[in-house]
C-alpha positions as CSV (number, residue, x, y, z in Angstrom):
1,M,0.0,0.0,0.0
2,F,2.8,2.4,0.9
3,C,4.5,1.8,-2.5
4,Y,1.3,2.5,-4.3
5,V,0.7,5.7,-2.5
6,A,4.3,6.7,-3.1
7,V,3.9,6.1,-6.9
8,V,0.7,8.1,-7.0
9,A,2.4,11.0,-5.1
10,V,5.4,11.0,-7.4
11,M,3.3,11.0,-10.5
12,Y,1.2,13.8,-9.1
13,L,4.1,16.0,-8.2
14,F,6.0,15.4,-11.5
15,Q,3.1,15.2,-13.8
16,R,4.1,18.3,-15.8
17,H,7.5,16.7,-16.5
18,L,5.6,13.8,-18.0
19,M,3.1,15.9,-19.9
20,Y,5.5,18.5,-21.4
21,Q,8.7,17.4,-23.1
22,P,10.3,20.5,-24.7
23,R,13.6,20.8,-26.4
24,H,15.8,23.8,-25.6
25,D,18.3,23.8,-28.4
26,I,18.9,27.0,-30.3
27,I,16.8,27.0,-33.4
28,Q,16.6,29.2,-36.5
29,P,14.3,29.1,-39.4
30,S,15.9,27.2,-42.3
31,Q,16.6,28.7,-45.7
32,N,15.1,25.7,-47.5
33,G,11.5,26.6,-47.7
34,V,9.8,28.6,-50.4
35,K,9.5,31.5,-48.0
36,T,11.6,31.9,-44.8
37,F,10.0,32.5,-41.5
38,S,10.7,35.7,-39.6
39,I,11.4,35.4,-35.9
40,I,9.2,37.6,-33.8
41,T,9.5,38.3,-30.1
42,L,6.4,39.0,-28.1
43,L,5.9,40.0,-24.5
44,N,3.3,37.9,-22.7
45,S,1.2,38.8,-19.7
46,D,3.9,37.3,-17.4
47,D,6.5,39.7,-18.8
48,Q,8.3,36.8,-20.6
49,L,9.7,37.5,-24.1
50,L,8.7,34.6,-26.3
51,E,9.9,33.8,-29.8
52,S,7.4,32.7,-32.4
53,W,7.9,32.3,-36.2
54,F,5.8,34.1,-38.8
55,V,5.2,34.2,-42.5
56,K,2.8,36.8,-43.8
57,P,0.3,35.8,-46.5
58,P,0.9,37.5,-49.9
59,L,-0.3,41.2,-49.9
60,A,-2.2,40.6,-53.1
61,K,-4.5,38.1,-51.4
62,K,-8.1,39.5,-51.4
63,E,-9.2,37.5,-48.3
64,P,-5.9,36.4,-46.7
65,K,-5.8,33.6,-44.2
66,V,-3.3,33.0,-41.4
67,L,-2.9,29.5,-40.0
68,V,-2.1,29.8,-36.3
69,Y,-0.3,26.7,-35.3
70,F,-0.3,25.4,-31.7
71,H,2.1,22.5,-31.4
72,G,2.1,19.4,-29.3
73,N,3.8,18.5,-26.1
74,A,7.3,17.6,-27.4
75,G,10.1,19.4,-29.2
76,H,9.6,23.0,-30.3
77,I,8.3,25.1,-33.2
78,G,11.3,24.3,-35.4
79,D,10.1,20.7,-35.6
80,R,6.9,21.9,-37.3
81,E,8.5,24.0,-40.0
82,A,8.4,21.3,-42.7
83,K,4.8,20.4,-41.9
84,V,3.4,23.9,-42.7
85,Q,5.3,24.5,-45.9
86,A,2.3,23.2,-47.9
87,Y,0.2,26.0,-46.5
88,I,2.7,28.7,-47.2
89,N,3.1,27.4,-50.7
90,E,-0.6,27.9,-51.2
91,G,-0.5,31.5,-50.1
92,I,-1.6,31.0,-46.5
93,G,0.2,32.9,-43.8
94,V,1.5,30.8,-40.9
95,L,2.2,31.8,-37.3
96,L,4.1,29.0,-35.4
97,V,3.3,30.0,-31.8
98,G,6.2,29.6,-29.4
99,F,5.1,28.5,-26.0
100,R,6.8,29.3,-22.7
101,G,9.5,26.8,-21.7
102,Y,10.0,25.6,-25.3
103,G,13.0,26.3,-27.5
104,R,14.8,29.4,-26.1
105,N,11.6,30.7,-24.4
106,P,11.7,31.3,-20.6
107,G,9.1,30.0,-18.2
108,S,7.5,26.7,-17.4
109,P,4.7,25.1,-19.4
110,S,1.2,24.9,-18.1
111,E,-2.4,25.0,-19.4
112,L,-3.1,28.5,-18.2
113,G,0.3,29.7,-19.4
114,F,-0.3,28.3,-22.9
115,Y,-3.6,30.1,-23.1
116,E,-1.9,33.3,-22.2
117,D,0.8,32.7,-24.8
118,A,-1.8,32.0,-27.4
119,K,-3.5,35.3,-26.5
120,T,-0.2,37.2,-26.9
121,A,0.3,35.7,-30.3
122,L,-3.2,36.5,-31.5
123,R,-2.8,40.1,-30.2
124,F,0.2,40.4,-32.6
125,L,-2.0,39.3,-35.5
126,D,-4.7,41.7,-34.4
127,D,-2.2,44.6,-34.4
128,L,-1.3,43.7,-38.0
129,G,-4.9,44.1,-39.0
130,F,-5.9,40.4,-39.2
131,T,-9.5,39.8,-38.0
132,P,-10.8,36.6,-36.5
133,L,-12.3,35.7,-39.9
134,N,-8.7,35.7,-41.3
135,L,-7.7,33.1,-38.8
136,V,-7.5,29.3,-39.0
137,L,-6.7,27.8,-35.6
138,Y,-4.6,24.6,-35.9
139,G,-4.0,22.4,-33.0
140,E,-1.6,19.4,-32.9
141,S,-2.1,16.8,-30.2
142,L,-1.7,18.7,-26.9
143,G,-2.1,21.9,-28.9
144,T,-5.7,20.9,-29.8
145,G,-6.6,21.8,-26.3
146,V,-5.3,25.3,-26.8
147,A,-7.0,25.7,-30.2
148,V,-10.4,24.6,-28.8
149,E,-10.1,27.1,-25.9
150,V,-9.1,30.0,-28.1
151,A,-11.8,29.3,-30.7
152,R,-14.4,29.1,-27.9
153,K,-13.3,32.4,-26.5
154,Y,-13.6,34.1,-29.9
155,N,-17.0,32.7,-30.4
156,I,-18.2,33.8,-26.9
157,A,-17.0,37.3,-27.8
158,G,-19.2,37.2,-30.9
159,T,-16.2,37.1,-33.3
160,P,-15.7,33.5,-34.4
161,V,-12.7,32.5,-36.4
162,A,-12.7,31.2,-40.0
163,A,-12.0,27.6,-39.2
164,V,-10.5,25.1,-36.7
165,V,-8.3,22.1,-37.6
166,L,-7.5,19.5,-34.9
167,E,-4.8,16.9,-35.5
168,A,-5.0,13.8,-33.3
169,P,-7.0,15.5,-30.6
170,F,-8.0,14.2,-27.1
171,T,-11.3,14.6,-25.3
172,S,-9.5,15.8,-22.1
173,M,-6.1,15.4,-20.6
174,G,-7.7,13.5,-17.7
175,D,-9.3,11.0,-20.1
176,A,-6.0,10.5,-22.0
177,A,-4.0,10.2,-18.7
178,Q,-6.4,7.6,-17.3
179,E,-5.9,5.4,-20.4
180,H,-2.1,5.6,-20.1
181,Y,-2.1,5.0,-16.4
182,P,-5.1,2.8,-15.5
183,F,-3.5,1.7,-12.2
184,I,-3.9,5.1,-10.6
185,P,-6.8,7.6,-10.4
186,A,-5.0,9.7,-13.1
187,K,-8.1,11.6,-14.2
188,L,-8.6,13.0,-10.7
189,L,-5.0,14.0,-10.3
190,V,-4.4,15.9,-13.6
191,R,-3.9,19.7,-13.0
192,D,-3.7,20.8,-16.6
193,K,-7.1,19.5,-17.9
194,Y,-7.5,20.8,-21.4
195,N,-11.1,19.7,-21.2
196,S,-12.0,20.0,-24.9
197,I,-15.0,17.7,-24.7
198,D,-16.9,20.3,-22.7
199,K,-15.9,23.1,-25.1
200,I,-16.1,21.5,-28.6
201,A,-19.7,22.5,-29.2
202,Q,-18.9,26.1,-28.6
203,L,-16.5,26.8,-31.4
204,G,-18.8,28.6,-33.7
205,A,-16.6,27.8,-36.7
206,P,-16.2,25.1,-39.3
207,L,-14.2,22.2,-37.8
208,M,-12.0,19.5,-39.3
209,I,-10.5,16.6,-37.3
210,V,-7.8,14.4,-38.7
211,H,-6.9,11.2,-36.8
212,G,-4.8,8.1,-37.5
213,T,-6.5,4.8,-37.1
214,S,-3.3,3.3,-35.6
215,D,-2.7,6.1,-33.1
216,Q,-1.6,4.5,-29.9
217,V,-0.8,7.8,-28.1
218,V,-4.2,9.3,-28.5
219,P,-6.5,6.5,-29.8
220,I,-8.9,7.6,-32.5
221,H,-12.0,7.2,-30.3
222,H,-11.0,10.6,-28.7
223,G,-11.3,12.3,-32.1
224,Q,-14.5,10.5,-32.9
225,T,-16.1,11.5,-29.5
226,L,-15.1,15.1,-30.1
227,F,-16.6,15.0,-33.6
228,T,-19.9,13.7,-32.3
229,A,-20.1,16.4,-29.7
230,A,-19.2,19.2,-32.2
231,Q,-21.7,21.4,-34.1
232,E,-22.0,21.5,-37.9
233,P,-20.3,22.3,-40.2
234,K,-17.8,19.6,-39.3
235,Y,-15.6,17.1,-41.1
236,F,-13.7,14.0,-39.9
237,E,-10.9,12.3,-41.7
238,A,-9.8,8.9,-40.4
239,I,-6.4,8.2,-41.9
240,N,-5.9,4.5,-42.4
241,D,-2.8,3.0,-40.8
242,A,-1.5,6.4,-39.7
243,S,-0.2,6.7,-36.1
244,H,0.2,9.8,-33.9
245,N,3.2,11.6,-35.4
246,N,3.1,10.6,-39.1
247,L,-0.2,11.9,-40.5
248,Y,1.6,14.1,-43.0
249,E,3.2,11.1,-44.5
250,F,-0.3,10.0,-45.5
251,G,-1.2,13.2,-47.4
252,V,-3.3,15.0,-44.8
253,A,-2.0,18.4,-45.9
254,T,-4.0,18.1,-49.2
255,L,-7.2,17.3,-47.3
256,I,-6.6,20.2,-44.9
257,L,-5.9,22.6,-47.7
258,R,-9.1,21.7,-49.4
259,F,-11.0,22.3,-46.2
260,I,-9.4,25.7,-45.5
261,N,-9.9,26.9,-49.1
262,N,-13.6,26.1,-48.9
263,Q,-14.1,28.4,-45.9
């Protein structure tokens, strides 16, 4: 009994070390893309200077769109540069949001902290003159929880975004944790809840979910449950044989581009 209590206590105290797995190496946008990212430095509400990467949509675009990318729990924004080149090539702007505690950014990751960092990044776009109807919120894995919360906030304010894309989303961090650690009451212990299942019906924007049928990190039933709870218009793409981190090897960029261009 003592050993079990000790295990539960350790996992509770160190849960954020399990949940967030950032890399801290020095990163620079590569010169290999069609268009190179600019590094922008933004001051968040906790007086932390955070680096994000940004490519503006072409000025000639009549109704420009900016894909606001919230990455998953591991690595940093540099690991997503290749993924978003397809959108840049199609004339869509991209903002890779740099979270606190990732890459060279100071601070420690947390749910509320990520929401504040997202707000800081979106304020930058607002200052440039982009409206919510110019924005496509893209969440990858853990970042889906951020995308859902941000979209919900815009909708509550009466200014819904153009679209939301969720890649391999989970219903809530508590649900996901309970599946990975069934021997402890993980759902009760999770502090950073990212409770998307209670928010998904409040997006007020067209929604696309892409999920691999062989995903063992976040099984596809999470995406299916979110899809059922969401409001129309909504689209679900089950990618046969894809797992958690290789959806782009199965051509999902083409599917997502078609969805964005129809909004």
